[in-house]
C-alpha positions in Angstrom: -29.5 -2.0 -23.6 -29.4 -5.9 -22.6 -31.5 -6.5 -20.1 -31.9 -10.6 -18.1 -35.0 -10.8 -16.8 -35.4 -13.1 -14.1 -38.2 -15.3 -15.1 -40.6 -17.3 -12.8 -43.5 -18.4 -14.9 -44.8 -18.0 -18.2 -48.3 -15.5 -16.8 -45.4 -13.1 -15.5 -43.5 -12.3 -17.9 -45.5 -11.1 -20.5 -46.6 -8.0 -19.1 -42.6 -7.6 -18.3 -41.3 -8.5 -21.4 -43.5 -6.6 -23.2 -42.5 -3.1 -21.1 -38.7 -3.5 -21.0 -39.5 -4.6 -25.0 -41.1 -0.8 -25.5 -38.8 0.6 -23.4 -35.8 -0.2 -25.6 -34.5 -3.3 -23.8 -32.8 -6.5 -25.5 -34.8 -8.5 -23.3 -33.8 -12.3 -22.7 -35.2 -14.5 -20.3 -33.8 -16.8 -17.1 -35.8 -19.4 -15.4 -33.8 -20.4 -12.2 -36.4 -21.5 -9.9 -35.2 -24.0 -7.9 -37.6 -23.2 -5.3 -40.3 -24.9 -7.5 -42.0 -28.9 -6.1 -42.3 -31.0 -7.4 -39.9 -31.1 -10.8 -43.1 -32.4 -12.5 -44.6 -28.7 -11.1 -41.2 -27.4 -12.4 -41.3 -29.0 -15.7 -45.1 -27.9 -16.8 -43.6 -24.0 -15.4 -40.4 -24.3 -17.5 -41.5 -25.3 -20.3 -45.2 -22.5 -20.2 -42.0 -19.7 -19.7 -39.9 -21.3 -22.7 -42.8 -22.0 -25.3 -43.5 -18.3 -25.0 -40.5 -17.0 -25.6 -40.2 -18.6 -28.3 -43.3 -17.5 -29.9 -42.1 -14.3 -28.2 -38.5 -15.3 -30.3 -36.4 -13.9 -26.9 -33.7 -15.4 -25.8 -34.1 -18.1 -22.9 -31.6 -19.6 -20.4 -32.3 -22.3 -17.4 -29.6 -23.9 -15.8 -30.2 -26.9 -14.3 -32.5 -27.4 -11.5 -31.3 -28.3 -8.2 -33.8 -28.1 -5.3 -31.2 -28.7 -3.3 -30.1 -24.8 -3.8 -33.9 -23.8 -2.3 -33.4 -25.4 1.0 -29.5 -24.5 1.6 -30.6 -21.3 1.4 -34.0 -21.0 2.6 -32.7 -23.8 6.0 -36.4 -25.3 6.7 -38.0 -22.0 6.1 -41.1 -22.5 7.9 -41.4 -18.6 8.4 -42.7 -17.4 5.0 -40.9 -13.6 7.1 -37.3 -15.2 6.2 -38.0 -17.5 3.8 -38.7 -15.9 0.6 -36.7 -13.0 1.4 -33.8 -15.7 1.3 -35.5 -17.8 -1.6 -35.5 -14.2 -3.9 -32.3 -13.4 -2.5 -30.9 -17.2 -4.1 -32.4 -16.6 -7.5 -31.3 -12.9 -8.7 -28.3 -13.7 -6.4 -28.0 -16.2 -9.5 -29.5 -14.1 -12.5 -27.0 -10.9 -11.7 -23.8 -13.9 -12.2 -25.4 -15.1 -15.1 -26.0 -11.8 -17.0 -22.7 -10.7 -15.8 -21.0 -13.8 -17.4 -23.0 -13.0 -20.1 -22.6 -9.4 -21.5 -26.1 -8.1 -19.8 -26.3 -4.3 -19.2 -28.5 -4.8 -16.6 -30.8 -7.7 -14.7 -34.1 -7.7 -12.9 -36.9 -9.7 -12.5 -41.0 -10.7 -13.1 -41.4 -11.3 -9.9 -42.0 -7.7 -9.4 -45.3 -7.6 -12.2 -46.8 -9.5 -8.4 -49.1 -8.2 -6.2 -47.8 -10.4 -3.6 -44.3 -10.1 -4.1 -43.2 -7.6 -1.6 -42.1 -4.9 -4.4 -39.7 -3.2 -1.9 -37.4 -6.0 0.2 -37.2 -7.1 -4.0 -35.6 -4.0 -4.7 -33.6 -3.1 -2.3 -32.4 -7.9 -2.4 -31.6 -6.4 -6.3 -29.8 -3.4 -5.3 -27.5 -5.1 -2.6 -26.5 -7.4 -5.8 -26.2 -4.7 -7.7 -23.7 -3.0 -5.3 -21.8 -6.2 -5.1 -21.8 -7.9 -8.1 -20.5 -4.6 -9.7 -24.1 -5.6 -12.5 -26.9 -2.6 -12.7 -30.2 -3.9 -11.4 -33.5 -2.3 -13.5 -36.5 -2.1 -10.6 -39.6 -1.0 -12.0 -43.3 -1.4 -10.5 -44.6 -3.5 -13.3 -47.9 -4.9 -11.3 -50.6 -2.8 -12.8 -50.1 -5.7 -16.1 -50.3 -8.4 -13.9 -54.3 -8.9 -14.1 -54.1 -8.4 -17.7 -50.8 -10.6 -18.7 -53.0 -13.6 -17.0 -56.0 -13.1 -18.4 -54.5 -13.2 -21.7 -52.7 -16.5 -20.4 -55.3 -18.1 -19.3 -57.3 -16.8 -22.9 -53.8 -18.0 -24.6 -54.0 -21.6 -22.3 -51.0 -20.6 -21.4 -49.8 -23.0 -18.0 -51.4 -20.6 -14.6 -50.2 -22.1 -10.5 -51.5 -21.6 -8.5 -49.0 -21.0 -5.6 -45.6 -19.9 -5.8 -44.1 -23.2 -6.2 -42.0 -24.0 -3.3 -43.5 -26.9 -1.8 -44.0 -24.5 1.8 -46.4 -22.0 0.0 -48.6 -24.9 -1.0 -48.7 -26.3 2.2 -50.2 -22.5 3.3 -52.6 -22.6 0.2 -54.4 -25.8 1.3 -54.5 -24.4 4.6 -55.4 -21.7 4.4 -58.3 -23.3 2.1 -59.1 -25.9 5.2 -57.5 -28.6 3.3 -55.3 -31.0 4.8 
């Protein structure tokens, strides 16, 4: 079965790619993240994911970077409880479209590896999109592999970021650290 794996970054790609391949999937990665700011950060994450895919002989898709899509989806985005699900929906909806257009059997996301993301919300969003688009969403809790994959990324010198990517999460990171 062919699966399209929405990819937020290279460190989060490592474990799901391994797991899915072990489960018999032919895996391709999609780097669709209009939420990532600024462009220099986007470029670092894209290059790291693309390089990792090349080393793993995984097909890599990357639509154009259009941050306006993120801002249109989340609005002002100041309330995290509304902003994050809107962002997840945006990225998974696009993943489903690209998966369907390119003959994939199903789609999933590396967001399911992060202990910082709401698994139940992601599962519901993926399922709702699946019903709407007519392509299966594959759910697996990849979190058990998060720490090992991130340690492996650091050992290999793969770029590891310190925030989800959007400007709001970066502001929250500095606010929580007591820096303004």
